[in-house]
All heavy atoms as atom14 arrays in JSON, in Angstrom:
{
  "sequence": "NDPEELAWYMEIAEAGELVPTAGCGIGVERLTRYVCSLDSVARTRLFPKVPGQSWI",
  "atom14_mask": [
    [1, 1, 1, 1, 1, 1, 1, 1, 0, 0, 0, 0, 0, 0],
    [1, 1, 1, 1, 1, 1, 1, 1, 0, 0, 0, 0, 0, 0],
    [1, 1, 1, 1, 1, 1, 1, 0, 0, 0, 0, 0, 0, 0],
    [1, 1, 1, 1, 1, 1, 1, 1, 1, 0, 0, 0, 0, 0],
    [1, 1, 1, 1, 1, 1, 1, 1, 1, 0, 0, 0, 0, 0],
    [1, 1, 1, 1, 1, 1, 1, 1, 0, 0, 0, 0, 0, 0],
    [1, 1, 1, 1, 1, 0, 0, 0, 0, 0, 0, 0, 0, 0],
    [1, 1, 1, 1, 1, 1, 1, 1, 1, 1, 1, 1, 1, 1],
    [1, 1, 1, 1, 1, 1, 1, 1, 1, 1, 1, 1, 0, 0],
    [1, 1, 1, 1, 1, 1, 1, 1, 0, 0, 0, 0, 0, 0],
    [1, 1, 1, 1, 1, 1, 1, 1, 1, 0, 0, 0, 0, 0],
    [1, 1, 1, 1, 1, 1, 1, 1, 0, 0, 0, 0, 0, 0],
    [1, 1, 1, 1, 1, 0, 0, 0, 0, 0, 0, 0, 0, 0],
    [1, 1, 1, 1, 1, 1, 1, 1, 1, 0, 0, 0, 0, 0],
    [1, 1, 1, 1, 1, 0, 0, 0, 0, 0, 0, 0, 0, 0],
    [1, 1, 1, 1, 0, 0, 0, 0, 0, 0, 0, 0, 0, 0],
    [1, 1, 1, 1, 1, 1, 1, 1, 1, 0, 0, 0, 0, 0],
    [1, 1, 1, 1, 1, 1, 1, 1, 0, 0, 0, 0, 0, 0],
    [1, 1, 1, 1, 1, 1, 1, 0, 0, 0, 0, 0, 0, 0],
    [1, 1, 1, 1, 1, 1, 1, 0, 0, 0, 0, 0, 0, 0],
    [1, 1, 1, 1, 1, 1, 1, 0, 0, 0, 0, 0, 0, 0],
    [1, 1, 1, 1, 1, 0, 0, 0, 0, 0, 0, 0, 0, 0],
    [1, 1, 1, 1, 0, 0, 0, 0, 0, 0, 0, 0, 0, 0],
    [1, 1, 1, 1, 1, 1, 0, 0, 0, 0, 0, 0, 0, 0],
    [1, 1, 1, 1, 0, 0, 0, 0, 0, 0, 0, 0, 0, 0],
    [1, 1, 1, 1, 1, 1, 1, 1, 0, 0, 0, 0, 0, 0],
    [1, 1, 1, 1, 0, 0, 0, 0, 0, 0, 0, 0, 0, 0],
    [1, 1, 1, 1, 1, 1, 1, 0, 0, 0, 0, 0, 0, 0],
    [1, 1, 1, 1, 1, 1, 1, 1, 1, 0, 0, 0, 0, 0],
    [1, 1, 1, 1, 1, 1, 1, 1, 1, 1, 1, 0, 0, 0],
    [1, 1, 1, 1, 1, 1, 1, 1, 0, 0, 0, 0, 0, 0],
    [1, 1, 1, 1, 1, 1, 1, 0, 0, 0, 0, 0, 0, 0],
    [1, 1, 1, 1, 1, 1, 1, 1, 1, 1, 1, 0, 0, 0],
    [1, 1, 1, 1, 1, 1, 1, 1, 1, 1, 1, 1, 0, 0],
    [1, 1, 1, 1, 1, 1, 1, 0, 0, 0, 0, 0, 0, 0],
    [1, 1, 1, 1, 1, 1, 0, 0, 0, 0, 0, 0, 0, 0],
    [1, 1, 1, 1, 1, 1, 0, 0, 0, 0, 0, 0, 0, 0],
    [1, 1, 1, 1, 1, 1, 1, 1, 0, 0, 0, 0, 0, 0],
    [1, 1, 1, 1, 1, 1, 1, 1, 0, 0, 0, 0, 0, 0],
    [1, 1, 1, 1, 1, 1, 0, 0, 0, 0, 0, 0, 0, 0],
    [1, 1, 1, 1, 1, 1, 1, 0, 0, 0, 0, 0, 0, 0],
    [1, 1, 1, 1, 1, 0, 0, 0, 0, 0, 0, 0, 0, 0],
    [1, 1, 1, 1, 1, 1, 1, 1, 1, 1, 1, 0, 0, 0],
    [1, 1, 1, 1, 1, 1, 1, 0, 0, 0, 0, 0, 0, 0],
    [1, 1, 1, 1, 1, 1, 1, 1, 1, 1, 1, 0, 0, 0],
    [1, 1, 1, 1, 1, 1, 1, 1, 0, 0, 0, 0, 0, 0],
    [1, 1, 1, 1, 1, 1, 1, 1, 1, 1, 1, 0, 0, 0],
    [1, 1, 1, 1, 1, 1, 1, 0, 0, 0, 0, 0, 0, 0],
    [1, 1, 1, 1, 1, 1, 1, 1, 1, 0, 0, 0, 0, 0],
    [1, 1, 1, 1, 1, 1, 1, 0, 0, 0, 0, 0, 0, 0],
    [1, 1, 1, 1, 1, 1, 1, 0, 0, 0, 0, 0, 0, 0],
    [1, 1, 1, 1, 0, 0, 0, 0, 0, 0, 0, 0, 0, 0],
    [1, 1, 1, 1, 1, 1, 1, 1, 1, 0, 0, 0, 0, 0],
    [1, 1, 1, 1, 1, 1, 0, 0, 0, 0, 0, 0, 0, 0],
    [1, 1, 1, 1, 1, 1, 1, 1, 1, 1, 1, 1, 1, 1],
    [1, 1, 1, 1, 1, 1, 1, 1, 0, 0, 0, 0, 0, 0]
  ],
  "atom14_positions": [
    [[0.83, -1.19, 0.0], [0.0, 0.0, 0.0], [0.87, 1.25, 0.0], [1.87, 1.33, 0.7], [-0.92, 0.01, 1.2], [-1.92, -1.13, 1.15], [-2.17, -1.69, 0.12], [-2.51, -1.45, 2.28], [0.0, 0.0, 0.0], [0.0, 0.0, 0.0], [0.0, 0.0, 0.0], [0.0, 0.0, 0.0], [0.0, 0.0, 0.0], [0.0, 0.0, 0.0]],
    [[0.42, 2.22, -0.77], [1.13, 3.48, -0.88], [0.61, 4.45, 0.18], [-0.57, 4.78, 0.19], [0.93, 4.06, -2.27], [1.71, 5.33, -2.49], [2.66, 5.58, -1.72], [1.37, 6.06, -3.43], [0.0, 0.0, 0.0], [0.0, 0.0, 0.0], [0.0, 0.0, 0.0], [0.0, 0.0, 0.0], [0.0, 0.0, 0.0], [0.0, 0.0, 0.0]],
    [[1.48, 4.91, 1.11], [1.04, 5.85, 2.15], [0.47, 7.15, 1.58], [-0.35, 7.8, 2.22], [2.32, 6.13, 2.94], [3.22, 4.99, 2.65], [2.87, 4.52, 1.28], [0.0, 0.0, 0.0], [0.0, 0.0, 0.0], [0.0, 0.0, 0.0], [0.0, 0.0, 0.0], [0.0, 0.0, 0.0], [0.0, 0.0, 0.0], [0.0, 0.0, 0.0]],
    [[0.87, 7.51, 0.38], [0.35, 8.74, -0.24], [-1.15, 8.65, -0.53], [-1.83, 9.67, -0.6], [1.12, 9.06, -1.52], [2.56, 9.47, -1.27], [2.66, 10.73, -0.42], [1.86, 11.66, -0.62], [3.53, 10.77, 0.46], [0.0, 0.0, 0.0], [0.0, 0.0, 0.0], [0.0, 0.0, 0.0], [0.0, 0.0, 0.0], [0.0, 0.0, 0.0]],
    [[-1.65, 7.44, -0.67], [-3.08, 7.26, -0.93], [-3.93, 7.7, 0.26], [-5.09, 8.04, 0.11], [-3.39, 5.81, -1.27], [-2.81, 5.36, -2.59], [-3.12, 3.91, -2.89], [-3.97, 3.31, -2.2], [-2.51, 3.37, -3.82], [0.0, 0.0, 0.0], [0.0, 0.0, 0.0], [0.0, 0.0, 0.0], [0.0, 0.0, 0.0], [0.0, 0.0, 0.0]],
    [[-3.35, 7.67, 1.46], [-4.08, 8.05, 2.67], [-3.68, 9.43, 3.19], [-4.02, 9.78, 4.32], [-3.85, 7.0, 3.76], [-4.35, 5.6, 3.41], [-3.99, 4.62, 4.5], [-5.84, 5.6, 3.19], [0.0, 0.0, 0.0], [0.0, 0.0, 0.0], [0.0, 0.0, 0.0], [0.0, 0.0, 0.0], [0.0, 0.0, 0.0], [0.0, 0.0, 0.0]],
    [[-2.98, 10.2, 2.39], [-2.54, 11.53, 2.81], [-3.72, 12.41, 3.18], [-3.67, 13.15, 4.16], [-1.69, 12.17, 1.73], [0.0, 0.0, 0.0], [0.0, 0.0, 0.0], [0.0, 0.0, 0.0], [0.0, 0.0, 0.0], [0.0, 0.0, 0.0], [0.0, 0.0, 0.0], [0.0, 0.0, 0.0], [0.0, 0.0, 0.0], [0.0, 0.0, 0.0]],
    [[-4.81, 12.32, 2.43], [-6.0, 13.14, 2.73], [-6.56, 12.81, 4.11], [-6.99, 13.69, 4.84], [-7.07, 12.93, 1.65], [-7.57, 11.5, 1.6], [-7.07, 10.47, 0.88], [-8.67, 10.97, 2.34], [-7.77, 9.32, 1.12], [-8.77, 9.59, 2.01], [-9.58, 11.49, 3.24], [-9.74, 8.76, 2.55], [-10.54, 10.66, 3.78], [-10.61, 9.3, 3.44]],
    [[-6.54, 11.54, 4.47], [-7.06, 11.12, 5.77], [-6.17, 11.62, 6.9], [-6.65, 12.07, 7.93], [-7.16, 9.59, 5.81], [-7.78, 9.07, 7.08], [-9.15, 9.09, 7.26], [-6.99, 8.55, 8.1], [-9.74, 8.62, 8.42], [-7.56, 8.07, 9.27], [-8.93, 8.1, 9.41], [-9.49, 7.64, 10.57], [0.0, 0.0, 0.0], [0.0, 0.0, 0.0]],
    [[-4.87, 11.54, 6.7], [-3.93, 12.02, 7.71], [-4.06, 13.53, 7.92], [-3.95, 14.01, 9.05], [-2.49, 11.66, 7.32], [-2.22, 10.16, 7.34], [-2.64, 9.38, 8.91], [-1.49, 10.19, 10.0], [0.0, 0.0, 0.0], [0.0, 0.0, 0.0], [0.0, 0.0, 0.0], [0.0, 0.0, 0.0], [0.0, 0.0, 0.0], [0.0, 0.0, 0.0]],
    [[-4.32, 14.28, 6.85], [-4.52, 15.72, 6.98], [-5.74, 16.03, 7.84], [-5.71, 16.91, 8.69], [-4.65, 16.36, 5.6], [-3.37, 16.35, 4.81], [-3.57, 16.83, 3.37], [-4.68, 17.3, 3.05], [-2.61, 16.72, 2.59], [0.0, 0.0, 0.0], [0.0, 0.0, 0.0], [0.0, 0.0, 0.0], [0.0, 0.0, 0.0], [0.0, 0.0, 0.0]],
    [[-6.82, 15.3, 7.61], [-8.04, 15.49, 8.4], [-7.8, 15.11, 9.85], [-8.22, 15.81, 10.78], [-9.2, 14.67, 7.8], [-9.58, 15.21, 6.43], [-10.4, 14.66, 8.73], [-10.58, 14.36, 5.68], [0.0, 0.0, 0.0], [0.0, 0.0, 0.0], [0.0, 0.0, 0.0], [0.0, 0.0, 0.0], [0.0, 0.0, 0.0], [0.0, 0.0, 0.0]],
    [[-7.08, 14.01, 10.09], [-6.8, 13.55, 11.45], [-5.93, 14.55, 12.2], [-6.17, 14.85, 13.37], [-6.13, 12.18, 11.42], [0.0, 0.0, 0.0], [0.0, 0.0, 0.0], [0.0, 0.0, 0.0], [0.0, 0.0, 0.0], [0.0, 0.0, 0.0], [0.0, 0.0, 0.0], [0.0, 0.0, 0.0], [0.0, 0.0, 0.0], [0.0, 0.0, 0.0]],
    [[-4.91, 15.06, 11.53], [-4.01, 16.02, 12.17], [-4.71, 17.34, 12.48], [-4.37, 18.02, 13.45], [-2.79, 16.26, 11.28], [-1.86, 15.06, 11.24], [-0.75, 15.21, 10.21], [-0.75, 16.19, 9.45], [0.12, 14.31, 10.16], [0.0, 0.0, 0.0], [0.0, 0.0, 0.0], [0.0, 0.0, 0.0], [0.0, 0.0, 0.0], [0.0, 0.0, 0.0]],
    [[-5.72, 17.68, 11.69], [-6.47, 18.91, 11.92], [-7.5, 18.73, 13.04], [-8.12, 19.69, 13.48], [-7.16, 19.36, 10.64], [0.0, 0.0, 0.0], [0.0, 0.0, 0.0], [0.0, 0.0, 0.0], [0.0, 0.0, 0.0], [0.0, 0.0, 0.0], [0.0, 0.0, 0.0], [0.0, 0.0, 0.0], [0.0, 0.0, 0.0], [0.0, 0.0, 0.0]],
    [[-7.71, 17.49, 13.49], [-8.66, 17.22, 14.57], [-10.1, 17.27, 14.12], [-11.0, 17.55, 14.9], [0.0, 0.0, 0.0], [0.0, 0.0, 0.0], [0.0, 0.0, 0.0], [0.0, 0.0, 0.0], [0.0, 0.0, 0.0], [0.0, 0.0, 0.0], [0.0, 0.0, 0.0], [0.0, 0.0, 0.0], [0.0, 0.0, 0.0], [0.0, 0.0, 0.0]],
    [[-10.35, 16.98, 12.85], [-11.7, 17.07, 12.3], [-12.4, 15.73, 12.16], [-13.45, 15.64, 11.53], [-11.65, 17.78, 10.95], [-11.13, 19.19, 11.05], [-10.98, 19.87, 9.7], [-11.48, 19.33, 8.7], [-10.36, 20.94, 9.67], [0.0, 0.0, 0.0], [0.0, 0.0, 0.0], [0.0, 0.0, 0.0], [0.0, 0.0, 0.0], [0.0, 0.0, 0.0]],
    [[-11.83, 14.68, 12.72], [-12.48, 13.37, 12.64], [-13.6, 13.27, 13.67], [-13.49, 13.75, 14.79], [-11.46, 12.25, 12.89], [-10.43, 12.02, 11.8], [-9.47, 10.92, 12.23], [-11.1, 11.65, 10.5], [0.0, 0.0, 0.0], [0.0, 0.0, 0.0], [0.0, 0.0, 0.0], [0.0, 0.0, 0.0], [0.0, 0.0, 0.0], [0.0, 0.0, 0.0]],
    [[-14.67, 12.62, 13.27], [-15.8, 12.42, 14.16], [-15.51, 11.22, 15.06], [-15.1, 10.17, 14.57], [-17.08, 12.16, 13.33], [-18.27, 11.9, 14.23], [-17.35, 13.32, 12.4], [0.0, 0.0, 0.0], [0.0, 0.0, 0.0], [0.0, 0.0, 0.0], [0.0, 0.0, 0.0], [0.0, 0.0, 0.0], [0.0, 0.0, 0.0], [0.0, 0.0, 0.0]],
    [[-15.69, 11.34, 16.39], [-15.47, 10.19, 17.26], [-16.44, 9.06, 16.91], [-17.6, 9.31, 16.61], [-15.75, 10.72, 18.66], [-15.91, 12.18, 18.55], [-16.09, 12.52, 17.11], [0.0, 0.0, 0.0], [0.0, 0.0, 0.0], [0.0, 0.0, 0.0], [0.0, 0.0, 0.0], [0.0, 0.0, 0.0], [0.0, 0.0, 0.0], [0.0, 0.0, 0.0]],
    [[-15.97, 7.84, 16.97], [-16.81, 6.7, 16.64], [-16.5, 5.52, 17.56], [-15.41, 5.43, 18.12], [-16.59, 6.28, 15.17], [-17.38, 5.12, 14.92], [-15.15, 5.96, 14.87], [0.0, 0.0, 0.0], [0.0, 0.0, 0.0], [0.0, 0.0, 0.0], [0.0, 0.0, 0.0], [0.0, 0.0, 0.0], [0.0, 0.0, 0.0], [0.0, 0.0, 0.0]],
    [[-17.46, 4.65, 17.71], [-17.28, 3.45, 18.52], [-16.99, 2.25, 17.64], [-16.9, 1.14, 18.11], [-18.51, 3.2, 19.37], [0.0, 0.0, 0.0], [0.0, 0.0, 0.0], [0.0, 0.0, 0.0], [0.0, 0.0, 0.0], [0.0, 0.0, 0.0], [0.0, 0.0, 0.0], [0.0, 0.0, 0.0], [0.0, 0.0, 0.0], [0.0, 0.0, 0.0]],
    [[-16.86, 2.45, 16.36], [-16.6, 1.35, 15.44], [-17.88, 0.86, 14.79], [-18.98, 1.18, 15.21], [0.0, 0.0, 0.0], [0.0, 0.0, 0.0], [0.0, 0.0, 0.0], [0.0, 0.0, 0.0], [0.0, 0.0, 0.0], [0.0, 0.0, 0.0], [0.0, 0.0, 0.0], [0.0, 0.0, 0.0], [0.0, 0.0, 0.0], [0.0, 0.0, 0.0]],
    [[-17.72, 0.05, 13.77], [-18.9, -0.43, 13.05], [-18.86, -1.92, 12.76], [-19.8, -2.47, 12.23], [-19.08, 0.35, 11.75], [-17.73, 0.13, 10.59], [0.0, 0.0, 0.0], [0.0, 0.0, 0.0], [0.0, 0.0, 0.0], [0.0, 0.0, 0.0], [0.0, 0.0, 0.0], [0.0, 0.0, 0.0], [0.0, 0.0, 0.0], [0.0, 0.0, 0.0]],
    [[-17.76, -2.6, 13.1], [-17.66, -4.03, 12.82], [-18.29, -4.86, 13.92], [-18.31, -4.49, 15.08], [0.0, 0.0, 0.0], [0.0, 0.0, 0.0], [0.0, 0.0, 0.0], [0.0, 0.0, 0.0], [0.0, 0.0, 0.0], [0.0, 0.0, 0.0], [0.0, 0.0, 0.0], [0.0, 0.0, 0.0], [0.0, 0.0, 0.0], [0.0, 0.0, 0.0]],
    [[-18.85, -6.01, 13.55], [-19.48, -6.86, 14.55], [-18.45, -7.76, 15.22], [-18.58, -8.07, 16.39], [-20.62, -7.69, 13.93], [-21.38, -8.44, 15.02], [-20.11, -8.67, 12.89], [-22.69, -9.02, 14.58], [0.0, 0.0, 0.0], [0.0, 0.0, 0.0], [0.0, 0.0, 0.0], [0.0, 0.0, 0.0], [0.0, 0.0, 0.0], [0.0, 0.0, 0.0]],
    [[-17.45, -8.22, 14.54], [-16.42, -9.07, 15.15], [-16.8, -10.53, 15.14], [-17.97, -10.9, 15.21], [0.0, 0.0, 0.0], [0.0, 0.0, 0.0], [0.0, 0.0, 0.0], [0.0, 0.0, 0.0], [0.0, 0.0, 0.0], [0.0, 0.0, 0.0], [0.0, 0.0, 0.0], [0.0, 0.0, 0.0], [0.0, 0.0, 0.0], [0.0, 0.0, 0.0]],
    [[-15.79, -11.39, 15.07], [-16.01, -12.82, 14.99], [-16.65, -13.35, 16.28], [-17.57, -14.16, 16.24], [-14.68, -13.56, 14.72], [-14.85, -15.06, 14.78], [-14.11, -13.14, 13.38], [0.0, 0.0, 0.0], [0.0, 0.0, 0.0], [0.0, 0.0, 0.0], [0.0, 0.0, 0.0], [0.0, 0.0, 0.0], [0.0, 0.0, 0.0], [0.0, 0.0, 0.0]],
    [[-16.16, -12.88, 17.44], [-16.7, -13.38, 18.71], [-18.18, -13.02, 18.86], [-18.98, -13.84, 19.29], [-15.92, -12.83, 19.9], [-14.54, -13.43, 20.05], [-13.48, -12.59, 19.36], [-13.82, -11.6, 18.69], [-12.29, -12.94, 19.5], [0.0, 0.0, 0.0], [0.0, 0.0, 0.0], [0.0, 0.0, 0.0], [0.0, 0.0, 0.0], [0.0, 0.0, 0.0]],
    [[-18.55, -11.81, 18.52], [-19.95, -11.39, 18.66], [-20.85, -12.13, 17.67], [-21.99, -12.47, 18.0], [-20.08, -9.89, 18.51], [-19.4, -9.17, 19.65], [-19.59, -7.66, 19.56], [-18.77, -6.98, 20.53], [-19.04, -6.87, 21.82], [-20.13, -7.41, 22.3], [-18.23, -6.25, 22.63], [0.0, 0.0, 0.0], [0.0, 0.0, 0.0], [0.0, 0.0, 0.0]],
    [[-20.35, -12.36, 16.46], [-21.13, -13.12, 15.49], [-21.32, -14.56, 15.97], [-22.43, -15.11, 15.89], [-20.44, -13.1, 14.13], [-21.13, -13.87, 13.02], [-22.51, -13.29, 12.75], [-20.29, -13.86, 11.76], [0.0, 0.0, 0.0], [0.0, 0.0, 0.0], [0.0, 0.0, 0.0], [0.0, 0.0, 0.0], [0.0, 0.0, 0.0], [0.0, 0.0, 0.0]],
    [[-20.26, -15.17, 16.5], [-20.35, -16.54, 17.03], [-21.34, -16.6, 18.19], [-22.14, -17.53, 18.29], [-18.97, -17.02, 17.49], [-18.06, -16.94, 16.4], [-19.03, -18.45, 18.01], [0.0, 0.0, 0.0], [0.0, 0.0, 0.0], [0.0, 0.0, 0.0], [0.0, 0.0, 0.0], [0.0, 0.0, 0.0], [0.0, 0.0, 0.0], [0.0, 0.0, 0.0]],
    [[-21.3, -15.59, 19.06], [-22.24, -15.54, 20.19], [-23.68, -15.52, 19.68], [-24.55, -16.22, 20.19], [-21.97, -14.31, 21.05], [-22.97, -14.15, 22.17], [-22.73, -12.83, 22.92], [-23.71, -12.65, 23.94], [-24.83, -11.94, 23.78], [-25.08, -11.34, 22.65], [-25.69, -11.84, 24.76], [0.0, 0.0, 0.0], [0.0, 0.0, 0.0], [0.0, 0.0, 0.0]],
    [[-23.93, -14.7, 18.66], [-25.27, -14.59, 18.11], [-25.72, -15.9, 17.46], [-26.82, -16.39, 17.72], [-25.31, -13.44, 17.09], [-26.63, -13.32, 16.38], [-27.74, -12.78, 17.01], [-26.77, -13.77, 15.07], [-28.95, -12.68, 16.36], [-27.97, -13.68, 14.41], [-29.07, -13.13, 15.06], [-30.26, -13.04, 14.4], [0.0, 0.0, 0.0], [0.0, 0.0, 0.0]],
    [[-24.87, -16.48, 16.62], [-25.23, -17.7, 15.9], [-25.46, -18.87, 16.85], [-26.38, -19.66, 16.67], [-24.12, -18.06, 14.87], [-24.33, -19.43, 14.28], [-24.07, -17.01, 13.77], [0.0, 0.0, 0.0], [0.0, 0.0, 0.0], [0.0, 0.0, 0.0], [0.0, 0.0, 0.0], [0.0, 0.0, 0.0], [0.0, 0.0, 0.0], [0.0, 0.0, 0.0]],
    [[-24.64, -18.97, 17.91], [-24.75, -20.08, 18.87], [-25.67, -19.79, 20.04], [-25.83, -20.63, 20.92], [-23.35, -20.44, 19.39], [-22.25, -21.03, 18.11], [0.0, 0.0, 0.0], [0.0, 0.0, 0.0], [0.0, 0.0, 0.0], [0.0, 0.0, 0.0], [0.0, 0.0, 0.0], [0.0, 0.0, 0.0], [0.0, 0.0, 0.0], [0.0, 0.0, 0.0]],
    [[-26.27, -18.6, 20.07], [-27.19, -18.19, 21.16], [-26.54, -18.33, 22.53], [-27.15, -18.83, 23.48], [-28.48, -19.01, 21.11], [-29.14, -18.82, 19.9], [0.0, 0.0, 0.0], [0.0, 0.0, 0.0], [0.0, 0.0, 0.0], [0.0, 0.0, 0.0], [0.0, 0.0, 0.0], [0.0, 0.0, 0.0], [0.0, 0.0, 0.0], [0.0, 0.0, 0.0]],
    [[-25.29, -17.89, 22.65], [-24.58, -17.96, 23.93], [-24.94, -16.76, 24.79], [-25.37, -15.73, 24.29], [-23.07, -18.01, 23.68], [-22.57, -19.2, 22.88], [-21.11, -19.05, 22.56], [-22.84, -20.49, 23.62], [0.0, 0.0, 0.0], [0.0, 0.0, 0.0], [0.0, 0.0, 0.0], [0.0, 0.0, 0.0], [0.0, 0.0, 0.0], [0.0, 0.0, 0.0]],
    [[-24.77, -16.89, 26.1], [-25.14, -15.82, 27.02], [-24.04, -14.78, 27.2], [-24.28, -13.72, 27.75], [-25.55, -16.39, 28.38], [-24.41, -17.15, 29.05], [-23.47, -17.54, 28.35], [-24.49, -17.36, 30.26], [0.0, 0.0, 0.0], [0.0, 0.0, 0.0], [0.0, 0.0, 0.0], [0.0, 0.0, 0.0], [0.0, 0.0, 0.0], [0.0, 0.0, 0.0]],
    [[-22.82, -15.07, 26.73], [-21.72, -14.15, 26.92], [-20.7, -14.28, 25.78], [-20.46, -15.38, 25.3], [-21.02, -14.45, 28.25], [-19.86, -13.67, 28.38], [0.0, 0.0, 0.0], [0.0, 0.0, 0.0], [0.0, 0.0, 0.0], [0.0, 0.0, 0.0], [0.0, 0.0, 0.0], [0.0, 0.0, 0.0], [0.0, 0.0, 0.0], [0.0, 0.0, 0.0]],
    [[-20.12, -13.15, 25.4], [-19.06, -13.17, 24.39], [-17.85, -13.93, 24.91], [-17.12, -14.57, 24.14], [-18.67, -11.73, 23.98], [-17.51, -11.71, 23.02], [-19.86, -11.03, 23.36], [0.0, 0.0, 0.0], [0.0, 0.0, 0.0], [0.0, 0.0, 0.0], [0.0, 0.0, 0.0], [0.0, 0.0, 0.0], [0.0, 0.0, 0.0], [0.0, 0.0, 0.0]],
    [[-17.63, -13.9, 26.21], [-16.49, -14.6, 26.81], [-16.53, -16.1, 26.52], [-15.49, -16.75, 26.44], [-16.45, -14.36, 28.31], [0.0, 0.0, 0.0], [0.0, 0.0, 0.0], [0.0, 0.0, 0.0], [0.0, 0.0, 0.0], [0.0, 0.0, 0.0], [0.0, 0.0, 0.0], [0.0, 0.0, 0.0], [0.0, 0.0, 0.0], [0.0, 0.0, 0.0]],
    [[-17.7, -16.67, 26.31], [-17.82, -18.1, 26.04], [-17.38, -18.46, 24.62], [-17.22, -19.63, 24.31], [-19.25, -18.56, 26.26], [-19.69, -18.42, 27.69], [-20.96, -19.22, 27.93], [-21.4, -19.09, 29.3], [-20.94, -19.81, 30.31], [-20.0, -20.71, 30.09], [-21.4, -19.64, 31.52], [0.0, 0.0, 0.0], [0.0, 0.0, 0.0], [0.0, 0.0, 0.0]],
    [[-17.17, -17.46, 23.76], [-16.75, -17.74, 22.39], [-15.24, -17.75, 22.25], [-14.73, -18.12, 21.2], [-17.31, -16.68, 21.42], [-16.73, -15.4, 21.72], [-18.81, -16.59, 21.51], [0.0, 0.0, 0.0], [0.0, 0.0, 0.0], [0.0, 0.0, 0.0], [0.0, 0.0, 0.0], [0.0, 0.0, 0.0], [0.0, 0.0, 0.0], [0.0, 0.0, 0.0]],
    [[-14.51, -17.36, 23.28], [-13.06, -17.25, 23.21], [-12.4, -18.41, 23.95], [-12.9, -18.87, 24.97], [-12.6, -15.94, 23.84], [-13.27, -14.74, 23.17], [-12.75, -13.47, 23.69], [-11.49, -13.21, 22.98], [-10.66, -12.25, 23.32], [-10.92, -11.47, 24.33], [-9.56, -12.06, 22.63], [0.0, 0.0, 0.0], [0.0, 0.0, 0.0], [0.0, 0.0, 0.0]],
    [[-11.25, -18.85, 23.45], [-10.52, -19.94, 24.08], [-9.99, -19.52, 25.45], [-10.09, -20.26, 26.42], [-9.37, -20.39, 23.18], [-8.54, -21.57, 23.66], [-9.42, -22.78, 23.89], [-7.44, -21.88, 22.67], [0.0, 0.0, 0.0], [0.0, 0.0, 0.0], [0.0, 0.0, 0.0], [0.0, 0.0, 0.0], [0.0, 0.0, 0.0], [0.0, 0.0, 0.0]],
    [[-9.43, -18.31, 25.53], [-8.91, -17.77, 26.78], [-9.51, -16.4, 27.03], [-8.88, -15.37, 26.74], [-7.38, -17.68, 26.75], [-6.71, -19.01, 26.55], [-6.13, -19.34, 25.34], [-6.68, -19.93, 27.57], [-5.51, -20.56, 25.14], [-6.07, -21.17, 27.39], [-5.49, -21.48, 26.18], [0.0, 0.0, 0.0], [0.0, 0.0, 0.0], [0.0, 0.0, 0.0]],
    [[-10.74, -16.32, 27.54], [-11.39, -15.02, 27.74], [-10.72, -14.2, 28.83], [-10.18, -14.74, 29.79], [-12.81, -15.39, 28.13], [-12.71, -16.75, 28.7], [-11.57, -17.42, 27.98], [0.0, 0.0, 0.0], [0.0, 0.0, 0.0], [0.0, 0.0, 0.0], [0.0, 0.0, 0.0], [0.0, 0.0, 0.0], [0.0, 0.0, 0.0], [0.0, 0.0, 0.0]],
    [[-10.74, -12.9, 28.67], [-10.2, -11.98, 29.67], [-11.37, -11.44, 30.48], [-12.1, -10.57, 30.02], [-9.46, -10.84, 28.99], [-8.25, -11.3, 28.22], [-7.57, -10.13, 27.55], [-6.38, -10.61, 26.73], [-5.74, -9.52, 26.01], [0.0, 0.0, 0.0], [0.0, 0.0, 0.0], [0.0, 0.0, 0.0], [0.0, 0.0, 0.0], [0.0, 0.0, 0.0]],
    [[-11.55, -11.97, 31.67], [-12.64, -11.57, 32.54], [-12.03, -10.88, 33.76], [-11.24, -11.49, 34.48], [-13.49, -12.78, 32.97], [-14.63, -12.35, 33.87], [-14.01, -13.52, 31.74], [0.0, 0.0, 0.0], [0.0, 0.0, 0.0], [0.0, 0.0, 0.0], [0.0, 0.0, 0.0], [0.0, 0.0, 0.0], [0.0, 0.0, 0.0], [0.0, 0.0, 0.0]],
    [[-12.38, -9.61, 34.0], [-11.81, -8.91, 35.15], [-12.09, -9.63, 36.47], [-13.22, -10.06, 36.72], [-12.51, -7.55, 35.13], [-13.0, -7.4, 33.74], [-13.29, -8.77, 33.24], [0.0, 0.0, 0.0], [0.0, 0.0, 0.0], [0.0, 0.0, 0.0], [0.0, 0.0, 0.0], [0.0, 0.0, 0.0], [0.0, 0.0, 0.0], [0.0, 0.0, 0.0]],
    [[-11.05, -9.79, 37.27], [-11.2, -10.42, 38.58], [-11.28, -11.93, 38.57], [-11.49, -12.56, 39.58], [0.0, 0.0, 0.0], [0.0, 0.0, 0.0], [0.0, 0.0, 0.0], [0.0, 0.0, 0.0], [0.0, 0.0, 0.0], [0.0, 0.0, 0.0], [0.0, 0.0, 0.0], [0.0, 0.0, 0.0], [0.0, 0.0, 0.0], [0.0, 0.0, 0.0]],
    [[-11.12, -12.53, 37.41], [-11.22, -13.99, 37.32], [-9.95, -14.55, 36.71], [-9.5, -14.09, 35.67], [-12.43, -14.38, 36.47], [-12.77, -15.83, 36.53], [-14.1, -16.11, 35.85], [-14.64, -15.26, 35.18], [-14.62, -17.29, 36.05], [0.0, 0.0, 0.0], [0.0, 0.0, 0.0], [0.0, 0.0, 0.0], [0.0, 0.0, 0.0], [0.0, 0.0, 0.0]],
    [[-9.39, -15.56, 37.32], [-8.18, -16.19, 36.83], [-8.51, -17.54, 36.23], [-9.28, -18.32, 36.8], [-7.17, -16.37, 37.97], [-6.06, -17.07, 37.52], [0.0, 0.0, 0.0], [0.0, 0.0, 0.0], [0.0, 0.0, 0.0], [0.0, 0.0, 0.0], [0.0, 0.0, 0.0], [0.0, 0.0, 0.0], [0.0, 0.0, 0.0], [0.0, 0.0, 0.0]],
    [[-7.94, -17.83, 35.08], [-8.22, -19.1, 34.38], [-7.05, -20.07, 34.53], [-6.97, -21.06, 33.83], [-8.5, -18.83, 32.91], [-9.76, -18.09, 32.73], [-9.89, -16.73, 32.65], [-11.08, -18.61, 32.66], [-11.21, -16.4, 32.52], [-11.97, -17.53, 32.52], [-11.62, -19.9, 32.69], [-13.34, -17.7, 32.42], [-12.98, -20.04, 32.59], [-13.82, -18.96, 32.46]],
    [[-6.15, -19.8, 35.43], [-4.99, -20.68, 35.64], [-5.29, -21.74, 36.67], [-5.92, -21.53, 37.64], [-3.76, -19.85, 36.05], [-3.43, -18.9, 34.93], [-2.59, -20.76, 36.35], [-2.29, -17.95, 35.25], [0.0, 0.0, 0.0], [0.0, 0.0, 0.0], [0.0, 0.0, 0.0], [0.0, 0.0, 0.0], [0.0, 0.0, 0.0], [0.0, 0.0, 0.0]]
  ]
}
């Protein structure tokens, strides 16, 4: 990829004119949770990161 192709985006970012966003992708884990009707996204991961819980 040529960095010059994204020069317009970098100019907008440096000027601080980007709109804040939370993202738009669903993600593999969330899609798996939906398809399998699981109660938690953590159940779709091999080693989930759950605050306060140790898996060792």
